[in-house]
C-alpha positions as CSV (number, residue, x, y, z in Angstrom):
1,X,-9.2,-5.7,10.5
2,X,-9.3,-2.3,8.6
3,X,-12.3,-3.1,6.4
4,X,-10.6,-5.8,4.0
5,X,-11.1,-9.3,3.7
6,X,-8.2,-11.9,4.1
7,X,-6.3,-12.7,0.8
8,X,-8.2,-9.9,-0.8
9,X,-5.6,-7.1,-1.1
10,X,-1.7,-6.4,-1.6
11,X,0.6,-5.3,1.3
12,X,3.5,-2.6,1.0
13,X,5.4,-2.3,4.8
14,X,8.4,0.2,5.4
15,X,9.1,3.6,6.3
16,X,7.6,6.1,3.3
17,X,11.3,6.8,1.6
18,X,12.9,6.4,-1.7
19,X,15.2,3.6,-0.9
20,X,11.7,1.5,-0.4
21,X,11.0,2.3,-3.9
22,X,7.2,2.6,-3.4
23,X,7.0,4.6,-6.5
24,X,7.8,1.0,-8.4
25,X,5.1,-0.7,-6.4
26,X,2.3,2.3,-7.1
27,X,3.3,2.0,-10.8
28,X,2.9,-1.7,-10.9
29,X,-0.3,-1.9,-9.3
30,X,-1.3,1.1,-11.8
31,X,-0.7,-1.1,-14.5
32,X,-3.0,-4.3,-13.2
33,X,-6.3,-4.1,-15.0
34,X,-8.7,-2.2,-13.6
35,X,-10.8,-5.2,-12.2
36,X,-8.0,-6.7,-10.6
37,X,-7.1,-3.3,-8.9
38,X,-10.4,-3.4,-7.6
39,X,-10.3,-6.7,-6.4
40,X,-6.7,-6.4,-4.4
41,X,-6.2,-2.9,-3.5
42,X,-2.9,-2.0,-2.4
43,X,-2.8,-1.3,1.3
44,X,0.7,0.9,2.7
45,X,1.7,0.8,5.9
46,X,4.3,2.9,7.1
47,X,5.6,6.1,8.3
48,X,6.7,9.4,6.4
49,X,10.7,9.1,5.9
50,X,13.4,11.4,4.5
51,X,12.6,12.6,1.1
52,X,8.8,11.3,1.0
53,X,7.7,14.3,-1.1
54,X,9.8,12.9,-4.2
55,X,6.3,10.5,-4.8
56,X,3.8,12.5,-2.9
57,X,1.9,13.3,-6.2
58,X,2.2,9.6,-7.2
59,X,0.9,8.9,-3.8
60,X,-1.8,11.0,-4.0
61,X,-2.8,10.1,-7.4
62,X,-3.0,6.5,-6.5
63,X,-4.9,7.1,-3.3
64,X,-7.8,9.2,-5.1
65,X,-8.5,6.1,-7.5
66,X,-9.5,4.4,-4.4
67,X,-7.3,1.3,-5.4
68,X,-4.6,2.3,-2.6
69,X,-5.2,2.9,1.0
70,X,-2.4,4.7,3.5
71,X,-2.9,3.4,6.8
72,X,0.2,5.1,8.3
73,X,1.8,3.5,11.4
74,X,0.3,0.7,12.9
75,X,0.2,-1.3,16.1
76,X,2.7,-4.7,16.1
77,X,-0.7,-6.5,16.6
78,X,-2.7,-4.8,13.7
79,X,0.4,-5.5,11.4
80,X,0.9,-8.9,12.4
81,X,-3.0,-9.3,11.1
82,X,-2.1,-7.7,8.0
83,X,0.9,-9.3,7.0
84,X,-1.1,-12.6,7.6
85,X,-4.1,-11.9,5.4
86,X,-2.3,-10.6,2.4
87,X,-2.5,-12.1,-0.8
88,X,1.4,-10.7,-1.4
89,X,3.7,-8.6,0.3
90,X,5.0,-5.8,-1.9
């Protein structure tokens, strides 16, 4: 699903808002060696929530690398497949 291979990605699920600490997840992923980031991209599933603007720039930068993918809201069936196939849930 979504062009990824099972066990070959990290998954972050939740509304995009400060209390979910997406900034820390993005920074942690960015600290991984480039080869690891490319092999295990970070997929982000969730809708924009309150004050999501505070990490918009960091998210744009991460998306530009191609190592992070923002999938937005997904139906339960798609989300279940991604959860089952994730290397790790962030």
